[in-house]
Backbone bond lengths (Angstrom), bond angles and torsions (degrees), N, CA, C in turn:
res aa  C-N    CA-C-N  psi(-1)  N-CA   C-N-CA  omega(-1)  CA-C   N-CA-C  phi
1 M - - - 1.456 - - 1.528 109.67 -
2 Q 1.325 116.43 128.28 1.457 120.75 -177.72 1.536 110.72 -71.62
3 E 1.334 114.87 150.41 1.455 120.35 -178.71 1.525 111.35 -63.99
4 S 1.326 116.96 -32.49 1.466 120.28 178.95 1.525 110.79 -62.36
5 F 1.344 116.36 -36.36 1.463 119.74 178.38 1.524 110.08 -72.86
6 R 1.314 117.59 -36.12 1.463 121.00 176.76 1.538 110.29 -60.63
7 R 1.331 115.74 -44.48 1.469 119.73 179.51 1.521 110.74 -62.73
8 A 1.338 115.89 -42.28 1.463 119.93 179.73 1.522 110.97 -62.25
9 I 1.314 117.02 -40.35 1.465 120.91 178.66 1.523 110.67 -65.71
10 R 1.326 116.37 -43.33 1.470 119.34 179.61 1.517 111.78 -59.99
11 K 1.330 116.42 -40.60 1.460 119.66 -178.52 1.530 112.01 -70.16
12 M 1.333 116.32 -40.21 1.455 119.78 -175.97 1.519 112.68 -79.25
13 T 1.327 117.02 -30.08 1.467 119.60 -176.20 1.522 113.17 -108.24
14 G 1.329 117.21 -21.25 1.452 120.67 -176.50 1.513 113.03 80.35
15 A 1.345 117.69 9.00 1.456 121.93 -179.21 1.521 110.03 -136.51
16 S 1.321 116.40 152.97 1.454 121.70 179.60 1.521 110.85 -89.62
17 V 1.315 115.83 156.34 1.460 121.97 176.24 1.517 108.45 -94.27
18 R 1.304 116.22 123.88 1.458 121.18 -179.95 1.528 108.65 -113.13
19 L 1.323 115.09 121.96 1.455 120.39 180.00 1.521 109.89 -103.42
20 S 1.331 116.28 136.75 1.448 120.82 179.51 1.533 110.00 -69.70
21 V 1.320 115.91 129.99 1.465 120.18 -179.01 1.522 110.63 -71.88
22 R 1.324 116.67 -38.23 1.457 121.71 -179.64 1.522 109.46 -119.96
23 P 1.326 117.91 91.33 1.470 120.31 -177.68 1.520 111.77 -65.63
24 N 1.322 115.43 149.01 1.454 122.14 176.67 1.529 107.77 -82.29
25 R 1.329 116.02 103.39 1.457 120.20 -174.15 1.526 112.42 -64.85
26 A 1.327 116.64 -38.35 1.467 119.63 179.90 1.530 110.36 -62.96
27 M 1.321 115.82 -41.90 1.466 119.90 179.02 1.524 110.86 -66.99
28 M 1.328 116.43 -38.27 1.457 120.35 178.99 1.530 110.83 -64.02
29 M 1.325 117.52 -41.39 1.462 121.19 178.79 1.526 111.41 -66.96
30 A 1.336 115.90 -36.79 1.469 119.90 177.94 1.527 110.72 -65.01
31 T 1.335 115.29 -42.81 1.460 119.91 178.25 1.518 110.97 -64.70
32 L 1.338 115.97 -39.75 1.463 120.92 179.36 1.528 110.79 -62.02
33 S 1.305 116.79 -45.03 1.468 120.12 -178.89 1.520 111.84 -65.44
34 Q 1.326 117.20 -35.80 1.458 121.14 179.26 1.524 112.04 -71.77
35 S 1.336 116.21 -19.76 1.461 120.85 -178.60 1.520 112.93 -85.57
36 M 1.317 117.14 -10.16 1.459 121.06 -175.27 1.525 111.56 -77.24
37 M 1.317 115.58 141.93 1.464 120.83 174.58 1.519 109.17 -67.84
38 V 1.321 117.41 139.93 1.461 121.78 -173.58 1.525 111.76 -60.31
39 T 1.332 116.31 -46.61 1.464 118.88 -176.34 1.525 111.91 -62.09
40 W 1.333 116.16 -40.52 1.460 119.24 -179.47 1.525 111.40 -74.03
41 S 1.317 117.32 -31.58 1.470 119.35 177.78 1.533 110.36 -66.74
42 I 1.329 116.37 -34.91 1.473 120.38 176.39 1.528 109.64 -65.23
43 A 1.335 115.01 -43.99 1.463 119.19 178.72 1.522 111.16 -62.34
44 L 1.340 116.22 -38.00 1.457 120.34 179.47 1.529 110.90 -63.04
45 F 1.323 116.75 -43.63 1.461 120.29 178.09 1.534 111.23 -64.45
46 E 1.326 117.17 -34.69 1.465 120.05 177.99 1.528 110.45 -65.41
47 H 1.326 116.76 -39.96 1.465 119.91 177.55 1.527 110.67 -66.36
48 L 1.326 117.04 -38.21 1.467 120.69 177.94 1.523 110.97 -63.99
49 D 1.330 116.14 -43.30 1.468 120.13 178.48 1.523 110.67 -63.76
50 A 1.331 115.97 -41.34 1.466 119.63 179.55 1.518 111.02 -63.98
51 M 1.321 116.29 -37.47 1.465 120.44 179.10 1.523 110.50 -64.90
52 I 1.340 116.84 -40.85 1.467 121.38 -178.50 1.521 111.75 -71.81
53 N 1.333 116.39 -40.14 1.463 120.62 -175.53 1.525 113.46 -80.47
54 N 1.333 116.28 -16.51 1.467 120.25 179.59 1.523 109.21 -126.58
55 R 1.302 115.27 71.72 1.457 120.49 -175.52 1.522 112.80 -64.17
56 E 1.349 117.20 -25.85 1.466 118.80 -177.03 1.528 111.59 -64.91
57 E 1.342 117.45 -25.73 1.456 120.16 178.33 1.526 112.00 -68.91
58 S 1.336 116.24 -21.61 1.456 120.75 -178.41 1.521 112.14 -88.40
59 V 1.327 116.45 -0.80 1.457 121.11 -178.37 1.524 109.41 -102.49
60 G 1.324 116.71 135.51 1.446 120.69 -179.24 1.515 111.35 79.87
61 G 1.306 116.14 -168.23 1.451 119.97 -178.88 1.517 111.70 76.83
62 S 1.324 115.25 -168.70 1.463 121.14 -177.40 1.520 111.17 -66.19
63 E 1.326 115.82 147.14 1.461 120.39 177.98 1.521 110.90 -70.42
64 V 1.335 116.17 -33.88 1.465 121.20 -179.54 1.527 109.21 -100.30
65 I 1.321 116.56 125.95 1.462 122.81 -177.15 1.530 110.31 -105.23
66 S 1.331 116.20 141.49 1.470 123.51 179.00 1.524 112.44 62.73
67 Y 1.316 116.17 34.40 1.464 120.98 176.40 1.523 108.99 -108.14
68 S 1.348 116.00 130.45 1.457 121.84 177.87 1.522 108.45 -123.01
69 E 1.301 117.00 113.63 1.464 120.89 -178.46 1.519 111.51 -64.94
70 T 1.330 117.15 -40.85 1.468 120.89 179.88 1.525 110.98 -62.61
71 A 1.338 116.32 -46.48 1.461 120.26 -179.85 1.529 110.96 -65.77
72 W 1.325 116.61 -38.12 1.465 120.72 -179.13 1.528 110.93 -62.10
73 K 1.329 117.44 -45.51 1.470 121.18 179.76 1.526 111.05 -65.89
74 L 1.329 116.07 -40.10 1.469 119.89 178.51 1.523 110.78 -64.96
75 C 1.308 116.79 -37.17 1.468 121.34 178.37 1.525 110.96 -61.56
76 E 1.320 116.63 -44.46 1.464 121.05 -177.92 1.519 111.90 -63.28
77 S 1.327 117.12 -42.37 1.470 120.34 -177.17 1.525 112.47 -84.85
78 G 1.328 116.69 -36.35 1.459 120.57 -174.65 1.509 114.25 -66.13
79 F 1.314 118.07 -48.54 1.461 120.66 -178.25 1.524 111.82 -68.67
80 A 1.328 116.58 -33.90 1.466 119.87 177.59 1.526 110.65 -62.81
81 Q 1.331 117.15 -39.18 1.459 121.03 179.49 1.531 110.83 -69.26
82 I 1.323 116.98 -41.57 1.468 120.11 178.40 1.528 110.33 -62.67
83 M 1.321 116.75 -40.96 1.466 121.11 178.59 1.522 110.51 -61.10
84 Q 1.306 115.96 -43.49 1.463 120.89 -179.99 1.527 110.94 -63.97
85 D 1.314 116.77 -44.16 1.466 121.21 -179.89 1.531 110.86 -65.82
86 A 1.322 116.78 -37.86 1.466 120.35 179.68 1.531 110.70 -64.01
87 N 1.314 117.46 -43.46 1.462 120.78 178.67 1.528 111.25 -61.24
88 K 1.317 116.16 -41.20 1.467 120.25 179.09 1.524 111.38 -63.75
89 L 1.338 116.48 -45.50 1.459 120.62 -178.56 1.524 111.68 -64.57
90 Y 1.334 116.99 -40.17 1.459 119.15 -179.48 1.521 112.09 -73.82
91 D 1.318 118.04 -27.32 1.466 120.36 172.41 1.524 110.08 -63.91
92 E 1.317 116.03 -44.79 1.468 120.85 178.29 1.525 110.72 -65.55
93 F 1.316 116.40 -39.35 1.466 121.44 179.42 1.526 110.62 -62.19
94 R 1.327 116.91 -46.24 1.467 120.88 -179.94 1.524 110.90 -62.47
95 T 1.320 116.84 -45.06 1.469 120.56 -179.26 1.522 111.02 -60.31
96 K 1.328 116.36 -43.15 1.468 121.00 -179.07 1.517 111.58 -61.96
97 W 1.329 116.86 -45.88 1.461 118.74 -175.32 1.524 112.99 -80.96
98 M 1.292 118.83 -24.29 1.465 119.62 172.40 1.531 110.10 -67.02
99 Q 1.328 116.19 -33.60 1.467 120.15 175.84 1.527 110.90 -71.00
100 R 1.334 116.18 -40.28 1.470 119.68 -178.27 1.523 112.31 -69.31
101 F 1.321 117.41 -22.75 1.457 120.25 178.73 1.524 111.74 -107.22
102 S 1.322 116.11 28.15 1.462 118.83 170.14 1.523 108.11 -63.68
103 T 1.304 118.01 160.08 1.470 121.46 -175.11 1.526 112.00 -57.99
104 D 1.319 116.72 -40.41 1.470 119.90 179.63 1.523 111.20 -63.38
105 E 1.344 116.30 -40.65 1.452 119.93 179.94 1.534 111.36 -71.06
106 V 1.325 117.07 -37.66 1.461 120.64 176.85 1.522 110.21 -63.11
107 L 1.314 116.33 -43.56 1.467 120.46 178.79 1.526 110.29 -60.71
108 R 1.316 117.38 -45.67 1.458 120.81 179.10 1.527 110.42 -61.02
109 L 1.340 116.72 -42.29 1.458 121.24 179.81 1.519 111.31 -62.96
110 L 1.323 117.08 -41.85 1.463 120.66 -178.73 1.525 111.65 -68.26
111 L 1.326 116.18 -33.87 1.458 120.09 -177.87 1.525 112.13 -81.35
112 E 1.352 116.43 -35.71 1.456 120.19 -174.14 1.529 113.47 -103.05
113 G 1.322 117.45 -19.64 1.452 120.49 -174.64 1.513 114.56 -81.81
114 G 1.305 118.18 -9.86 1.465 122.13 -178.82 1.511 109.89 160.49
115 D 1.303 116.62 -175.54 1.465 121.13 -179.21 1.532 109.72 -84.99
116 F 1.316 116.14 60.74 1.462 120.15 -175.40 1.531 112.46 -91.40
117 L 1.325 117.88 -21.87 1.455 121.35 178.56 1.524 110.06 -117.97
118 H 1.323 115.58 138.17 1.467 121.79 178.91 1.522 109.13 -123.91
119 H 1.318 115.49 137.18 1.462 119.87 179.45 1.524 110.31 -112.60
120 D 1.306 114.83 125.53 1.464 121.98 175.53 1.522 107.88 -109.62
121 D 1.311 116.58 127.76 1.461 120.32 -175.62 1.524 112.82 -57.81
122 E 1.317 117.48 -30.00 1.456 120.44 -178.04 1.531 113.02 -95.08
123 K 1.332 117.30 -40.15 1.464 120.83 -174.36 1.529 113.69 -91.53
124 G 1.343 118.40 -35.86 1.456 121.69 -179.03 1.525 112.08 117.78
125 W 1.337 115.45 -146.99 1.465 121.32 -175.31 1.524 111.12 -102.11
126 A 1.349 115.49 141.62 1.466 120.18 179.46 1.528 109.87 -146.98
127 L 1.332 115.64 154.03 1.458 121.93 176.00 1.526 108.96 -78.70
128 T 1.325 116.92 136.13 1.468 120.58 -176.23 1.525 113.24 -91.30
129 V 1.337 117.90 -5.38 1.463 121.21 -177.30 1.519 110.12 -69.32
130 K 1.317 116.79 122.02 1.466 122.55 -179.89 1.531 110.83 -97.24
131 N 1.312 115.29 168.51 1.461 121.47 -179.93 1.527 109.97 -82.78
132 N 1.324 115.19 68.84 1.462 120.44 173.91 1.526 108.32 -144.40
133 K 1.305 115.37 156.38 1.465 121.58 -172.38 1.523 112.05 -60.04
134 Q 1.311 117.25 -39.54 1.455 120.75 -176.54 1.525 111.57 -65.99
135 D 1.337 117.11 -47.43 1.465 121.17 -179.26 1.527 111.18 -64.74
136 I 1.327 115.75 -44.58 1.466 119.86 -177.61 1.524 110.55 -65.73
137 S 1.330 116.78 -40.42 1.460 120.57 179.65 1.523 111.62 -64.75
138 A 1.327 116.64 -41.55 1.469 120.46 179.04 1.523 111.12 -65.44
139 F 1.332 116.27 -39.84 1.460 120.50 179.90 1.529 110.80 -68.97
140 Y 1.314 116.10 -38.89 1.468 120.91 177.39 1.527 110.46 -62.77
141 S 1.322 116.68 -44.67 1.462 121.08 -178.62 1.525 111.99 -62.55
142 A 1.318 116.21 -31.23 1.458 120.08 -178.03 1.523 113.37 -85.90
143 T 1.322 117.36 -10.59 1.470 119.63 -174.65 1.535 112.42 -127.89
144 I 1.314 116.72 -86.15 1.464 121.66 -172.16 1.523 112.54 -67.31
145 H 1.320 117.81 -29.34 1.466 120.16 179.32 1.522 111.04 -57.01
146 L 1.322 117.31 -33.47 1.460 121.29 178.94 1.523 110.38 -64.71
147 L 1.318 116.03 -38.70 1.469 121.34 177.48 1.520 111.24 -65.04
148 V 1.326 116.45 -48.41 1.463 121.50 -176.62 1.530 111.07 -66.59
149 S 1.323 116.89 -42.51 1.466 120.30 -179.11 1.523 111.41 -65.74
150 D 1.332 116.66 -22.99 1.460 120.90 176.19 1.528 111.15 -81.98
151 A 1.331 116.83 -25.58 1.466 120.97 -178.57 1.529 111.94 -81.87
152 E 1.316 118.01 -33.68 1.457 120.79 -176.19 1.531 113.30 -59.65
153 P 1.354 119.89 -44.20 1.473 118.69 176.84 1.528 112.60 -62.65
154 L 1.319 116.51 -31.45 1.457 120.19 177.70 1.524 110.49 -66.57
155 F 1.324 116.01 -41.99 1.456 121.92 176.11 1.527 109.88 -60.81
156 V 1.333 116.22 -47.65 1.467 121.46 -179.48 1.526 110.59 -63.70
157 R 1.304 116.11 -37.88 1.469 120.58 -179.37 1.520 111.37 -61.91
158 M 1.329 117.21 -45.96 1.456 120.24 -179.04 1.525 111.30 -70.52
159 H 1.325 116.53 -35.10 1.468 118.86 175.78 1.525 110.15 -66.17
160 G 1.328 116.99 -36.28 1.456 120.77 176.67 1.526 111.55 -61.94
161 R 1.334 115.91 -37.98 1.470 119.98 176.72 1.527 110.31 -62.44
162 V 1.324 115.73 -40.74 1.467 120.18 179.04 1.527 110.25 -64.62
163 M 1.331 116.98 -41.08 1.459 120.52 -179.95 1.529 111.68 -65.09
164 Q 1.326 117.38 -37.88 1.460 120.67 177.43 1.525 110.64 -63.61
165 L 1.327 115.62 -42.98 1.460 119.77 178.23 1.528 110.54 -65.45
166 Q 1.318 116.52 -39.63 1.459 120.50 179.83 1.525 111.30 -61.24
167 E 1.310 117.24 -40.80 1.463 120.33 178.96 1.520 110.92 -64.16
168 K 1.314 117.60 -38.25 1.463 120.73 177.81 1.527 110.69 -66.65
169 L 1.327 115.66 -42.13 1.459 119.76 179.10 1.529 110.57 -61.13
170 C 1.328 115.99 -43.42 1.469 120.27 -179.97 1.526 111.01 -63.10
171 K 1.316 116.93 -40.01 1.460 120.87 -178.93 1.523 110.76 -60.01
172 Y 1.341 116.49 -48.41 1.462 120.22 179.95 1.525 111.07 -70.17
173 W 1.312 116.07 -41.71 1.471 121.52 -176.75 1.526 111.13 -62.37
174 H 1.323 116.00 -50.58 1.465 120.16 -179.10 1.529 110.75 -66.37
175 G 1.331 116.18 -38.42 1.452 119.66 -176.56 1.521 113.70 -70.58
176 E 1.333 116.95 -33.82 1.455 120.95 -174.62 1.523 113.91 -94.94
177 S 1.327 117.96 -27.15 1.464 118.30 -169.89 1.533 115.39 -121.22
178 A 1.330 118.81 -22.95 1.471 120.50 -176.92 1.527 109.38 -87.20
179 V 1.339 116.03 84.86 1.462 120.44 -174.31 1.523 113.31 -114.79
180 D 1.332 118.23 -17.23 1.469 121.55 178.49 1.520 108.79 -147.76
181 A 1.330 116.73 -179.46 1.473 120.92 -175.90 1.518 111.74 -59.21
182 V 1.335 116.83 -40.34 1.467 120.05 -177.85 1.523 111.36 -65.58
183 S 1.312 115.88 -45.91 1.464 119.96 -176.64 1.527 112.86 -73.98
184 K 1.335 117.25 -11.66 1.467 120.34 178.81 1.524 112.88 -90.60
185 L 1.336 117.09 -3.37 1.463 120.34 -178.03 1.528 111.96 -62.21
186 L 1.324 116.91 -53.05 1.468 119.79 -178.14 1.525 112.18 -65.84
187 P 1.343 120.13 -47.07 1.466 119.46 176.88 1.520 113.07 -56.85
188 C 1.338 116.30 -37.56 1.462 120.57 179.69 1.532 110.77 -68.03
189 L 1.325 115.97 -41.56 1.467 120.13 178.49 1.522 110.86 -63.29
190 E 1.315 116.63 -43.40 1.476 120.80 179.71 1.518 111.12 -61.11
191 S 1.337 116.04 -44.44 1.471 120.03 -179.23 1.528 111.69 -65.10
192 S 1.325 116.77 -32.69 1.467 120.60 -176.81 1.523 112.58 -68.46
193 L 1.319 117.65 -17.91 1.461 121.05 -176.02 1.525 113.28 -101.33
194 R 1.326 116.70 0.79 1.469 119.97 -176.10 1.530 112.87 -60.90
195 E 1.321 116.84 -42.69 1.470 120.75 -177.51 1.534 110.62 -60.53
196 K 1.329 116.49 -43.19 1.456 120.50 178.89 1.520 111.01 -65.84
197 E 1.309 116.49 -38.03 1.469 120.63 177.62 1.526 111.15 -61.29
198 N 1.321 116.12 -46.37 1.465 120.10 -179.08 1.525 111.40 -62.42
199 A 1.319 116.72 -39.42 1.465 120.42 177.86 1.521 110.78 -64.42
200 M 1.332 116.29 -37.82 1.463 120.84 178.24 1.526 110.81 -63.74
201 I 1.330 117.15 -43.10 1.465 121.13 -179.15 1.527 110.87 -64.58
202 V 1.332 116.33 -41.01 1.470 120.20 178.96 1.526 110.47 -61.48
203 S 1.333 116.89 -43.20 1.465 120.14 -179.74 1.516 111.34 -65.41
204 L 1.320 117.85 -36.84 1.460 121.13 178.67 1.524 111.32 -69.46
205 R 1.313 116.75 -38.69 1.471 119.26 177.13 1.527 110.07 -63.54
206 M 1.313 116.85 -41.80 1.468 120.59 179.65 1.526 111.57 -65.73
207 S 1.325 117.15 -24.81 1.465 119.97 -179.28 1.523 111.85 -64.85
208 L 1.335 117.59 -24.35 1.460 119.98 178.97 1.520 110.75 -58.17
209 N 1.319 115.75 -48.73 1.461 119.96 -179.28 1.528 112.04 -76.08
210 Q 1.323 116.89 -39.01 1.466 121.01 -177.80 1.528 111.54 -63.38
211 L 1.327 116.70 -48.49 1.461 119.67 -179.39 1.519 111.94 -69.38
212 S 1.321 116.36 -34.91 1.465 119.99 178.73 1.525 110.91 -63.37
213 K 1.317 116.46 -43.37 1.468 120.52 178.02 1.528 111.16 -62.56
214 K 1.324 115.51 -41.54 1.463 119.99 -179.23 1.525 111.59 -64.17
215 R 1.322 115.95 -46.14 1.466 119.93 -179.71 1.522 110.98 -69.40
216 F 1.317 117.10 -35.71 1.461 120.92 178.58 1.523 110.42 -63.59
217 A 1.326 116.67 -47.32 1.462 121.31 -177.69 1.517 111.92 -64.19
218 A 1.342 117.15 -29.56 1.467 120.36 -178.36 1.520 112.21 -61.74
219 A 1.320 117.49 -24.81 1.465 120.51 -179.27 1.524 112.19 -74.58
220 F 1.331 117.63 -13.23 1.456 120.90 -176.10 1.525 112.39 -120.59
221 N 1.323 116.26 12.19 1.470 120.53 178.05 1.521 110.78 -83.49
222 S 1.288 114.96 62.77 1.465 120.53 -179.63 1.521 109.32 -144.33
223 K 1.323 115.54 140.82 1.457 120.96 178.88 1.522 111.98 -101.55
224 S 1.316 116.16 10.41 1.460 119.75 178.80 1.526 109.92 -69.43
225 P 1.329 118.80 152.51 1.466 121.87 -179.52 1.520 111.86 -63.79
226 A 1.304 115.88 157.85 1.460 121.57 -179.02 1.524 110.81 -60.86
227 R 1.331 115.73 140.62 1.462 121.27 177.20 1.522 109.21 -94.50
228 Y 1.324 115.49 137.11 1.457 120.87 -178.21 1.521 110.25 -107.52
229 Y 1.350 115.00 146.76 1.462 121.84 -178.92 1.520 108.69 -129.19
230 T 1.308 114.97 154.38 1.464 119.61 -174.74 1.522 113.00 -68.73
231 T 1.332 117.31 -30.90 1.468 120.93 179.87 1.522 110.27 -128.31
232 A 1.328 115.23 159.13 1.464 120.65 177.87 1.534 110.41 -66.72
233 A 1.343 117.01 -35.85 1.465 120.70 179.30 1.524 111.06 -65.03
234 S 1.322 116.50 -39.55 1.464 120.48 178.37 1.524 110.59 -65.27
235 C 1.309 116.25 -38.10 1.472 120.79 177.72 1.527 110.26 -65.08
236 A 1.336 116.64 -42.75 1.461 121.40 179.82 1.525 111.28 -62.44
237 R 1.337 116.81 -38.39 1.470 120.12 -179.87 1.524 111.67 -66.06
238 N 1.321 117.17 -27.10 1.460 120.60 -175.14 1.524 114.39 -99.04
239 V 1.324 118.07 0.41 1.457 120.18 174.92 1.535 108.58 -67.24
240 G 1.316 116.66 130.04 1.458 120.16 -179.38 1.521 113.41 73.13
241 R 1.318 116.78 42.79 1.471 119.67 179.72 1.526 111.19 -62.86
242 Y 1.311 117.08 -23.09 1.466 122.01 177.36 1.528 110.97 -57.95
243 W 1.336 117.20 -35.51 1.468 121.14 -178.85 1.527 111.52 -79.04
244 N 1.304 117.05 -17.02 1.466 121.81 -173.98 1.531 110.16 -129.10
245 P 1.334 117.82 58.69 1.473 121.09 -171.61 1.521 114.34 -63.71
246 H 1.315 117.81 -29.66 1.469 120.79 -176.96 1.524 112.56 -102.53
247 Y 1.329 116.21 10.05 1.470 121.95 -179.96 1.525 111.58 54.26
248 A 1.315 116.01 39.62 1.464 120.33 178.40 1.528 111.35 -77.91
249 Y 1.332 116.20 -16.89 1.461 121.22 179.81 1.527 109.41 -119.65
250 E 1.317 115.35 158.59 1.458 119.86 -177.88 1.515 112.12 -66.65
251 N 1.333 117.19 -29.49 1.466 120.35 175.36 1.529 109.13 -149.13
252 G 1.316 115.89 166.43 1.457 121.00 -175.46 1.515 113.83 -66.12
253 F 1.323 117.47 -32.99 1.456 120.00 -178.94 1.527 111.88 -65.96
254 L 1.326 117.54 -32.82 1.459 120.60 175.79 1.527 110.30 -65.41
255 A 1.333 116.54 -40.22 1.465 120.53 178.28 1.525 110.46 -64.46
256 F 1.332 115.95 -44.73 1.472 120.24 179.00 1.526 109.79 -61.21
257 T 1.324 117.04 -45.10 1.463 121.45 -178.35 1.514 111.64 -61.32
258 D 1.324 116.79 -43.26 1.462 120.41 -179.13 1.529 110.84 -63.50
259 D 1.332 116.81 -43.72 1.463 120.76 178.67 1.527 111.16 -65.12
260 F 1.329 116.05 -42.90 1.458 119.80 -179.47 1.527 111.31 -64.80
261 C 1.326 116.67 -42.00 1.465 120.22 179.48 1.523 110.76 -63.76
262 D 1.327 116.73 -37.07 1.468 119.76 175.62 1.522 110.27 -60.55
263 Y 1.327 115.76 -45.99 1.463 120.03 -177.90 1.529 111.10 -65.91
264 A 1.332 117.26 -48.28 1.464 121.21 -177.21 1.528 111.01 -62.50
265 R 1.332 116.38 -43.03 1.460 119.50 179.63 1.533 111.27 -64.58
266 E 1.327 115.92 -50.96 1.461 119.74 -175.81 1.521 111.60 -66.46
267 L 1.323 117.04 -33.26 1.461 119.81 176.79 1.527 110.05 -64.36
268 T 1.316 116.34 -44.47 1.458 120.97 178.76 1.522 111.45 -63.47
269 L 1.336 116.70 -45.65 1.464 120.84 179.32 1.522 111.05 -64.48
270 Q 1.343 115.83 -35.81 1.459 119.72 178.94 1.524 110.68 -63.41
271 I 1.317 116.91 -39.19 1.464 121.21 178.91 1.530 110.48 -66.97
272 I 1.332 116.18 -44.08 1.467 119.71 178.59 1.523 110.25 -61.21
273 E 1.338 116.21 -43.94 1.469 120.37 179.22 1.529 110.94 -64.59
274 W 1.327 115.92 -36.58 1.464 119.23 179.09 1.524 110.93 -62.58
275 Y 1.340 117.13 -46.12 1.462 120.58 178.25 1.527 111.06 -65.59
276 Q 1.315 116.59 -36.65 1.461 119.55 177.72 1.530 110.82 -63.18
277 S 1.329 116.46 -43.03 1.467 120.29 178.41 1.515 110.72 -66.39
278 K 1.321 115.59 -39.67 1.468 120.15 179.64 1.520 110.64 -59.52
279 W 1.333 116.47 -49.06 1.456 119.52 -176.25 1.523 112.19 -74.48
280 S 1.299 117.72 -29.16 1.466 119.81 174.31 1.520 110.11 -63.84
281 L 1.328 115.79 -34.99 1.461 120.65 178.95 1.528 111.33 -72.68
282 F 1.333 117.07 -49.43 1.461 120.19 -177.04 1.526 112.44 -67.63
283 L 1.317 116.68 -44.40 1.468 120.06 -174.92 1.520 112.37 -71.73
284 R 1.316 116.33 -14.21 1.459 120.12 175.82 1.519 110.94 -67.85
285 G 1.349 116.12 -25.06 1.454 120.98 -178.52 1.517 111.60 69.16
286 F 1.336 116.48 -156.26 1.463 120.76 177.93 1.526 108.97 -150.02
287 N 1.311 116.24 156.72 1.456 121.41 -179.35 1.522 110.90 -78.98
288 R 1.314 115.69 152.71 1.456 120.64 179.40 1.529 111.34 -59.67
289 G 1.327 116.65 -30.10 1.456 120.17 178.92 1.517 113.38 -71.05
290 Q 1.337 117.01 -9.79 1.460 120.95 179.89 1.520 112.30 -96.67
291 L 1.298 118.33 12.06 1.463 121.13 -179.01 1.518 112.57 -60.98
292 N 1.343 116.36 -26.64 1.465 118.64 179.39 1.519 112.12 -63.94
293 L 1.325 117.34 -15.15 1.463 120.31 176.85 1.520 111.08 -64.54
294 F 1.335 116.92 -25.28 1.452 120.94 -174.92 1.527 112.41 -103.02
295 E 1.317 116.87 -1.64 1.451 119.22 -178.61 1.527 111.47 -73.50
296 T 1.321 115.60 148.26 1.465 121.55 -179.77 1.504 109.67 -126.67
297 M 1.299 116.43 -175.91 1.466 121.58 177.87 1.521 111.16 -62.71
298 G 1.347 116.62 -19.90 1.454 120.04 -179.20 1.520 111.77 -62.02
299 L 1.353 117.84 -28.96 1.451 121.37 179.43 1.523 110.88 -68.13
300 E 1.340 116.81 -42.73 1.448 121.14 179.95 1.528 110.50 -64.28
301 K 1.328 116.80 -38.98 1.458 120.40 179.82 1.526 110.49 -66.77
302 A 1.359 115.55 -38.38 1.448 119.08 -179.66 1.526 111.01 -66.09
303 Q 1.333 116.50 -36.23 1.450 120.60 -179.18 1.530 110.76 -71.21
304 N 1.340 115.57 -33.99 1.458 119.45 178.99 1.533 110.85 -73.44
């Protein structure tokens, strides 16, 4: 995991990501088996039984099993292009929303988007949003929700590109390498995990809105009295000071946007990299000498 993604997670969630240095392999295998689709797991066991009961099929043939040269080359070029396109799109996305949340635009939004600013002849200008769910939700819907709802289709678009590439890889991989029970082991295992993968992607996409709401609400979790400013522009610059603690940005919405864009971009790139690593692993296949990795107690019983 890149440090830039770690920083983005810390800002959006308020917590650091801690990775286990020594993973529990037994637990990982148990989780993997529970994630497999039932129908594909049955097919996988059938291929394993066929491999054990027909040992002559495992003798001779290519040294490398389940390797597709066409799919391997497509994997190397395809994911690199998707990564490049994703970076370009998110650069454009960030530029667009940094412009939309300039101080002048924020001021216009606060004045025209609802009763978010109040002017007192003696005290000055103040934000009317109170520390309650209804006010915060209405303010979120009128401001940051527009940013998030614009980012979600971009996330889906890049994931769709990955899915299109995955289908092409499967077509070449299955067509060139899945010729007997042994060579069908890896393709069957990959297919069995698709449902879990899709559920993971859906949860990550939903995190865009969930984390944004959480971070947005944190700026208004205070029972202190409203602060007044001499001008409406000054009030607009100070909305969401929680997101801009060091005044590195002209207003809080710019700080929020920059952090959110970091998270959305890195999350998308992380998913693309994950699929790239997955397919680099599967398409590599395995050597004929590694067949003992798939043997079970059924082999010993057959020999006895």
